[in-house]
C-alpha positions as CSV (number, residue, x, y, z in Angstrom):
1,M,0.1,0.0,-0.1
2,T,1.3,3.4,-1.3
3,F,1.7,6.1,1.5
4,E,-1.1,8.0,-1.0
5,S,-3.3,5.0,-0.5
6,W,-2.8,4.8,3.4
7,T,-4.3,8.7,3.7
8,I,-6.8,7.8,1.3
9,F,-7.7,4.9,3.6
10,A,-7.2,6.5,6.9
11,V,-9.4,9.8,6.0
12,F,-12.0,7.3,4.9
13,W,-11.8,5.2,8.3
14,V,-11.9,8.7,10.3
15,V,-15.1,9.3,8.6
16,F,-16.8,6.0,8.9
17,V,-15.8,5.7,12.5
18,T,-16.8,9.3,13.5
19,T,-20.2,9.1,11.7
20,P,-23.0,8.4,14.6
21,G,-23.8,5.2,14.7
22,P,-25.3,2.1,16.8
23,N,-22.0,2.0,18.6
24,A,-21.6,5.6,19.1
25,V,-24.9,6.0,20.8
26,N,-23.8,3.1,23.2
27,C,-20.2,4.7,24.0
28,I,-22.6,8.2,24.6
29,T,-25.0,5.5,27.0
30,N,-22.3,3.6,28.9
31,G,-20.4,7.2,29.6
32,M,-23.8,8.8,31.1
33,T,-24.9,5.8,32.9
34,I,-21.3,3.7,34.3
35,G,-18.5,6.2,33.8
36,F,-15.8,6.8,31.5
37,R,-13.7,4.0,33.2
38,R,-15.8,1.5,33.4
39,G,-17.6,2.7,29.9
40,M,-13.8,2.0,28.2
41,I,-14.9,-1.8,28.4
42,G,-17.3,-1.1,25.5
43,V,-14.7,0.4,23.1
44,L,-12.6,-2.7,23.9
45,A,-15.5,-4.8,22.9
46,I,-15.8,-2.7,19.3
47,L,-11.7,-3.1,18.7
48,T,-12.6,-7.2,19.5
49,Q,-15.5,-6.8,16.3
50,A,-13.3,-4.9,14.6
51,S,-10.3,-6.5,14.5
52,L,-12.3,-9.9,14.0
53,F,-13.9,-7.9,10.5
54,L,-11.0,-6.6,9.4
55,V,-9.1,-10.6,9.4
56,L,-13.0,-11.9,7.6
57,S,-13.2,-9.4,5.8
58,A,-9.1,-10.3,4.4
59,L,-10.4,-14.0,4.1
60,G,-13.0,-12.8,2.4
61,I,-15.9,-14.8,5.1
62,T,-17.8,-11.1,5.3
63,A,-17.8,-10.6,1.6
64,L,-19.0,-14.1,1.2
65,I,-21.9,-13.7,3.8
66,A,-23.0,-10.2,2.8
67,A,-23.7,-12.0,-1.0
68,S,-25.6,-14.4,0.9
69,P,-29.8,-13.4,0.6
70,T,-30.6,-15.9,3.1
71,G,-27.5,-14.8,5.7
72,F,-28.0,-11.5,5.2
73,L,-31.7,-11.5,5.7
74,I,-31.9,-13.4,8.8
75,A,-28.7,-11.0,10.1
76,K,-30.5,-8.1,9.3
77,L,-34.0,-9.1,11.0
78,I,-32.1,-10.1,14.2
79,G,-30.3,-6.8,14.0
80,A,-33.1,-4.8,13.3
81,G,-35.2,-6.6,16.8
82,F,-32.5,-6.2,18.7
83,L,-31.4,-2.4,18.3
84,I,-35.7,-1.7,18.4
85,Y,-35.6,-3.3,21.9
86,L,-32.9,-1.6,23.4
87,G,-34.2,1.5,21.6
88,V,-37.8,0.9,23.6
89,R,-36.3,0.4,26.7
90,G,-33.8,3.2,26.7
91,W,-37.1,4.9,26.1
92,L,-39.2,3.0,29.0
93,M,-36.3,4.1,31.1
94,A,-35.6,7.3,30.6
95,K,-37.3,9.2,33.2
96,H,-35.3,7.1,36.3
97,P,-32.3,8.8,37.6
98,V,-28.8,8.7,35.7
99,T,-26.5,7.2,38.4
100,I,-23.4,5.5,37.9
101,Q,-24.0,1.8,37.6
102,D,-22.1,-0.9,39.2
103,K,-22.7,-3.2,35.8
104,P,-20.3,-6.6,35.7
105,A,-17.6,-5.9,33.1
106,K,-18.6,-9.1,31.2
107,S,-22.4,-7.6,30.8
108,V,-21.0,-4.4,29.6
109,Y,-18.2,-6.4,26.9
110,L,-20.8,-8.5,25.9
111,H,-24.0,-6.1,24.9
112,A,-20.9,-3.3,23.2
113,L,-20.0,-6.6,21.3
114,A,-23.5,-8.0,20.3
115,I,-24.4,-4.5,19.0
116,A,-20.8,-3.9,16.9
117,T,-21.4,-7.5,15.9
118,I,-24.9,-7.0,14.2
119,N,-24.1,-3.2,13.1
120,P,-24.9,-3.3,9.4
121,K,-22.6,0.4,9.3
122,S,-19.8,-2.2,10.5
123,V,-20.3,-4.7,7.4
124,A,-20.9,-2.5,4.5
125,G,-17.9,-0.1,5.9
126,Y,-15.2,-3.3,5.6
127,L,-16.6,-4.2,2.6
128,A,-15.7,-0.5,1.0
129,A,-12.5,-0.3,2.8
130,F,-11.2,-4.3,0.9
131,S,-13.2,-3.2,-2.3
132,Q,-11.7,0.0,-2.7
133,F,-8.5,0.2,-0.4
134,V,-7.0,-3.4,-1.2
135,Q,-4.8,-3.8,-4.0
136,P,-5.8,-7.3,-5.5
137,D,-1.8,-7.8,-7.0
138,V,-0.1,-7.5,-3.7
139,P,-0.1,-9.9,-0.8
140,I,-3.2,-9.3,1.5
141,W,-1.3,-9.5,5.0
142,S,1.3,-7.4,4.0
143,Q,-1.3,-4.9,3.2
144,M,-3.3,-5.2,6.7
145,G,0.1,-4.9,8.5
146,M,-0.5,-0.8,7.1
147,I,-4.7,-1.7,7.6
148,M,-5.1,-2.7,10.9
149,P,-3.1,-0.8,12.9
150,T,-4.6,2.3,11.5
151,A,-7.7,0.9,11.5
152,L,-8.1,0.2,15.0
153,A,-6.0,3.1,16.4
154,I,-8.4,5.9,14.7
155,T,-11.2,3.3,16.1
156,A,-9.9,3.8,19.6
157,I,-9.7,7.2,19.1
158,S,-13.4,7.9,18.4
159,Y,-15.1,5.5,20.4
160,T,-12.9,6.7,23.4
161,G,-14.4,10.7,22.5
162,F,-18.0,9.1,22.7
163,T,-17.5,7.6,25.9
164,L,-16.3,10.8,27.1
165,L,-18.7,12.7,25.9
166,G,-21.4,10.9,27.6
167,A,-19.3,10.8,30.5
168,G,-19.3,14.5,30.1
169,L,-22.8,14.6,30.0
170,G,-23.8,12.3,32.5
171,R,-21.6,14.4,35.2
172,A,-22.9,17.7,33.7
173,A,-25.5,19.5,36.1
174,L,-28.6,19.6,33.4
175,S,-32.3,20.0,34.2
176,A,-33.8,16.7,35.0
177,V,-35.9,17.3,32.1
178,F,-32.7,17.9,29.7
179,N,-31.6,14.8,30.8
180,V,-34.7,12.5,30.3
181,W,-34.8,14.1,26.7
182,V,-31.1,13.4,26.0
183,R,-31.5,10.0,26.9
184,R,-34.8,9.5,24.8
185,I,-32.9,10.8,21.7
186,M,-30.1,8.3,22.7
187,A,-32.8,5.6,22.5
188,A,-34.9,7.2,19.3
189,C,-31.5,6.6,17.7
190,F,-31.3,3.0,18.7
191,V,-35.2,2.2,17.6
192,I,-34.6,4.5,13.7
193,Y,-31.4,2.5,13.3
194,G,-33.4,-0.9,13.7
195,V,-36.1,0.4,11.4
196,L,-33.5,1.2,8.4
197,L,-31.8,-2.4,9.0
198,G,-35.1,-4.0,8.7
199,A,-36.3,-2.1,5.9
200,S,-32.5,-2.1,3.7
201,T,-32.1,-3.8,1.1
202,T,-30.4,-7.0,0.7
203,P,-26.8,-6.4,-1.4
204,G,-27.4,-6.8,-5.1
205,R,-31.1,-7.2,-4.7
206,A,-31.8,-3.2,-4.7
């Protein structure tokens, strides 16, 4: 991968991971409800998913899954249902005071990992990265030596920022009404993402 190609890829990845999606919403919510330090467990889960997807993309497995109408439909419906569930639950819980919760680290990690894995934005982004930036005439693993550290570093910085934003909102001296509506906006985002995921078309079947 040339320096020019690497620069283009890095810019693409910055836009990819800083565009708000389910992962960002979850990081903000974690920061608000469990604090920055414990919220970083969710960022670790996202990095786990990112590492897995990068390796799978390099092996061509992610592209194979996305090319299967049946597999994509099942994953799409499961993901949509899970996001809508999180949104409805978040809306109903919005009036409860925001407090620092003692959620088990395992629960925080698995919750974030599930959201990251079913996120359709992830599949689309990794497929785009490998279809646009990987050079077919160059050994894939030599390119991964540049792609993976770049992608993971940018991902970590972005979602750490979202978690920090949530922690700041949680600690700020905001009115009770504003806190409720911030949380309801986050919950509505989950529902919207779920509906859009459920209504999205299968790749190649527009």
